Structure formats: C-alpha cells, structure tokens
N, C-alpha and C positions, 0 to 999 in steps of 0.2 A: 405349704405351697404344693404345687403340682408340677411334675415334669412331663411334658407330652412330646413325643417324636414318633414318626412314621417310619424310623429306622430302627429296628430291634436292637441291633449292635451298639448303636450310638446312644439309644435309651438306656441301655446297660451301664454305659461308661459315665453318663450324665447322672444317673441315680447314684453310682457309687462316689462321684464327686460331692453331689449335694449332701449325701448321707455323712460325708467326712466332717460336715459343719453342722452339728446337732441344733444350733441355735435357729436354724432355717426350718427345722421340723416339717420334713416331707410328709404329706398326707396321701400323695397318689403318684403313681407312675404308670403313664399309659402309652401304648404303642401299636404299631401294625397299621396295615393299610385301612382298617375299618375303624380307626380312631375318629372321636368326635371332639375336637378341642373344646368346643364352648360347653360340653357337659363334663366339667372337670370336678364336680363336688364343691366343697366349702374352702378349698385353697385360695387365700387371697392374693397370691403371687403365682404366675404361670410361667415357666420356661417353656417357650415354644419353638420347636423346630419341626418344619415340613418341607418335603421336597416337592412343593407345588408352586404355582405362579404366584407373584408378589400380590396380584389382585386376590387370589383366593386367601392368602396369609392374611391380608388386611380385612377381609370378610370375618374370618375368625378372631382377629384382634378386636374388631368392632363389637362383635358379639360378646366377648369376654369383657370388654370396656364398660358395655351396657350393664353387665352384670357386677360391675364394681371391682373386677379383677384388674391386677397391675400386670401387664404382659412384658416380659423380656424376650425379644425374638433373637433366636440363634440361627444363623445361616452362613452358608461358605462364601456367598458373594453378595455384595449389595452396591448399588449404584447411589449417587446423591439423590436422584429421583425416587428411588425405592425407599430411601430412609424418609424422605419428606411424606410419602404416602403412608408409611407406617406410623409415623407421628400423628398425621391427621386422622388415622384410625383409632388412635388412643394408645398406641404402644408407649411404654415408659422406657424403652431402651433397646438397644441393639448390640449384640456382640458377634464378633467374627467366629466361625467354626474353627478358625485356626488359633484361637486365643488358648492361653494356658489355664490351668485350674485356679490359679490365684485371681486371674482377672475375672474368670466366669463368677467365682465365688464373691469378689468385690462388688461385681455388677448384681448380683442377686441381693446382696445386703443393701446396696444402695436403693435398689428399686423397692426392696421390703420396707425401707425407712420412709418411703413416700417421695424419693427424689428420682431423678433420671440419670440414666447411664448410657453413654455412647462411646464404643471402643475408639480409642485414640488412633489405632492403626488405620482404620477407615479414613479419618481426617487428613491424615499424612498424604493420602493420594489425590486429594482434591485440588484442583486449579482455582486459586483464589483470583477474583477479577482484578486485573491490573489497574483498572481506573475506577476502582469502588471508592465511593465517597468516604470522607473521613468521619469516623464515628467515635464519639466521646465515651468515656469509662462508663458513665452513668447510662447511655445508650446501649453499650455492649451489655450491661448488667440486664437492662430491659430485653434485648434480644435473646440472651440465655434463657430467661424465664418464659418467654414466648416460645422458644423451641423446646421447652421442658412441658409445654401444655397449660402454663399458668394462665389464670383469668386475670382481668385488669384489677379485680379486688385483691386477688391473691398476690400480684406484683406489689400493689400498693402496701400490703402488710409486710411482705418480705423486705421491700427497701424502706418501710417506715416513712412512706410519702402519702399524698393524697391521690385518690384516683384521677381527680382533675390534672394532677402533675403527670400521672402516667398516661393519660390521654394526649397531653401537651408533647411528651416525649415521642410517643407513637406517631403523632401528626408530623413531628420534624423528621422522623425516620422515612415515613411515607413520602415526604417532600423531597428529602435527599435522594432517595433510591428511585422514585417514580414507581414505587410498587403501591397497591391498594388492598392487598389481602394478608392476613396473618400468615398464611402458607408461603408467601413469598419471603416475609420476614424470617420465617423457620428456614428457608432456603438460604438466605443471607447468612444466618447465624451458622449453619452447616459450613458454608463455603469458608467462613472466617475462623471455623474450629471453636466458635464461642460455647457451642452445646457440648463440646467433648469432654470426657472424663479425664481426671488426673491419670497419668501413666502408672501402672501397676509394675512393681519391680518383681521379677521372677527369679527364684534362687533357693 
C-alpha cells in the first residue's frame, strides 16, 4: 500500500502507524507540496491526505480509481456532500483526521479486503430526514451496497438474489424517495448511517 500526504509531519506519523501493522506491507510513503498522488507505484491501497479542495481530492481519487487503486481518504473535516462526491469519484472510504490509530488500521484493513469503510464519528453528526420513508431491511442492505459502490450484479451476488430482484428493489427505493440517481441513494444511505462502519474500540 501507499501513504500519501502533503503534510510532512503527518506523513511521518501515518507511516509509523501503518508500519506497525506489517500485514499491510507499505510500499511507498510520499509527501511534500510536489507530491503527485496518482503516481504512487504499485500499491493497491492508497491512504490519501491532501490539504486541498474536495474537488481536487476527488480528481486524484478518480485517477487512482481508474488505475485500480482502492483509496481511503483521511481529512480533518468532511460534509455529507463531500463524502458523496468522494464516493462518486471512486473512494472506498473516509476516516476523520481525528480518528485513533486502531480505527485507521481497521479502515485500512477493511479497504484492503475489498470492502468500504466510513468513520462512525462522521455519521453521528448528520441530520436524518424526519419524514424519510420507511425502508425495509432488504432495502437497507441494497442501500449499503450502493453506497459502497457495488454494481447491480455485485449486489445480486452478495445478497444471493437475481439482478431482476435488485432492479425491483431499486425501483421501489426510487419510487419511495422520489430520487432518480444512484448518487441520491448514496446520500440517503449516508443520512441513515447505513454505510457507516462498526465502531472501533480504542484502548
């Protein structure tokens, strides 16, 4: 995996944390103002921390995603909209810069395993819509997988149902919510905390 940050001091700390878990096998640590995140060598997982606009981060995430990299974004602050943009760009997760070492390592292991991770701290600050429609347990599963970037075929395989059934569930979700795009369903999943990771105990 690769660790990328434009803050030298933070980069040093991140490398120290990652190297404490040898199974993650860090291949690169890159930092400084001249860092080019999408040129990170062969690491299949990229921990990305940049002090630039969300749009610029999304651009880098999209480039890394196109190269088959799984990107975990680390930032000090993120709004609901920021998170949706990151997911749409291909990010596999987001962790707050205020997270502890255990949560960061849990997030990296989760992303390395092919799943997605979103910090529970972030979702605790969201305002869930008061008049949001009733969503069944199966629809919540669909929402979680949509928010994690799964295709209809991947959702069908994960839930052991047909793609036709997946389409039916999605149609019902669109009908209930009035939404028309997967990005809107992702936003709904984030509002409900459906895409959030399990809490990580520090100690």
